[in-house]
C-alpha positions as CSV (number, residue, x, y, z in Angstrom):
1,X,46.2,30.4,105.2
2,X,48.4,32.3,102.7
3,X,47.5,35.8,101.6
4,X,47.9,36.5,97.9
5,X,48.2,40.0,96.4
6,X,46.1,40.6,93.3
7,X,47.9,41.8,90.0
8,X,46.3,45.2,90.5
9,X,47.7,45.6,93.9
10,X,51.1,44.5,92.8
11,X,51.0,47.1,89.9
12,X,49.8,49.8,92.3
13,X,52.7,49.1,94.7
14,X,55.3,49.1,91.9
15,X,53.9,52.4,90.5
16,X,53.8,54.0,94.0
17,X,57.5,53.0,94.5
18,X,58.5,54.3,91.1
19,X,56.7,57.6,91.7
20,X,58.3,58.0,95.2
21,X,61.8,57.3,93.7
22,X,61.2,59.8,90.9
23,X,60.1,62.4,93.4
24,X,63.2,61.9,95.6
25,X,65.4,62.1,92.6
26,X,63.8,65.3,91.3
27,X,64.1,66.8,94.8
28,X,67.8,66.0,94.9
29,X,68.4,67.4,91.5
30,X,66.5,70.5,92.4
31,X,68.6,70.9,95.5
32,X,71.8,70.5,93.4
33,X,70.7,73.0,90.8
34,X,69.5,75.6,93.5
35,X,72.9,75.3,95.3
36,X,74.8,75.7,92.0
37,X,72.8,78.8,91.0
38,X,73.4,80.3,94.4
39,X,77.2,79.7,94.2
40,X,77.4,81.0,90.6
41,X,75.5,84.1,91.7
42,X,77.8,84.7,94.6
43,X,80.9,84.2,92.4
44,X,79.7,86.5,89.7
45,X,78.7,89.1,92.4
46,X,82.2,88.9,93.9
47,X,83.7,89.3,90.4
48,X,81.5,92.4,89.9
49,X,82.7,93.8,93.2
50,X,86.3,93.3,92.1
51,X,85.6,95.1,88.9
52,X,84.1,98.1,90.7
53,X,87.1,98.2,93.1
54,X,89.5,98.1,90.1
55,X,87.6,100.8,88.3
56,X,87.6,103.1,91.4
57,X,91.4,102.5,91.9
58,X,92.1,103.3,88.3
59,X,90.0,106.4,88.6
60,X,91.8,107.6,91.7
61,X,95.2,106.8,90.1
62,X,94.2,108.8,87.0
63,X,93.0,111.7,89.2
64,X,96.3,111.6,91.1
65,X,98.3,111.5,88.0
66,X,96.3,114.3,86.3
67,X,96.4,116.5,89.4
68,X,100.1,115.9,89.9
69,X,99.6,115.5,93.6
70,X,100.9,112.6,95.5
71,X,99.5,112.1,99.0
72,X,102.1,112.4,101.7
73,X,102.3,112.5,105.4
74,X,100.3,115.1,107.2
75,X,103.4,116.7,108.7
76,X,105.3,118.5,105.8
77,X,108.6,118.1,107.8
78,X,108.3,114.3,107.5
79,X,108.8,112.1,104.4
80,X,108.5,108.4,103.7
81,X,111.6,106.6,103.0
82,X,111.0,104.5,99.8
83,X,113.9,102.3,100.7
84,X,112.6,101.4,104.1
85,X,111.5,97.8,104.7
86,X,107.8,97.2,104.6
87,X,106.8,99.2,101.5
88,X,103.1,99.0,102.3
89,X,100.6,101.8,103.0
90,X,101.7,101.9,106.7
91,X,105.3,102.9,107.1
92,X,107.5,100.5,109.0
93,X,109.2,101.6,112.2
94,X,112.0,104.0,111.3
95,X,110.6,104.7,107.8
96,X,109.5,108.2,108.7
97,X,112.4,110.7,108.9
98,X,112.6,114.4,109.3
99,X,112.9,116.1,105.9
100,X,116.3,117.9,105.8
101,X,115.0,120.1,102.9
102,X,111.8,121.1,104.6
103,X,111.5,124.9,105.3
104,X,112.0,125.8,109.0
105,X,109.2,127.8,110.7
């Protein structure tokens, strides 16, 4: 004996499948949008951090320029050689030399 589905049950199954597909699609889109918002927020926050760092660096440079002081080594008898290799914040080996013009104690 062959079972036959009624037209109402066929419509119900089709509607159920359509609703499930729509819910799955909405869930995927919501995940995509949530991830995008999170990444945009992180990128904008990183940009804001960079702006704060640039502002602070500009403020320190302005203060150094106005004060006329240039930070140097803690030992006044030593100076940094601007021609030494490296040129970074940390002096390279051999970049610190006794200052021949420093007063003797």
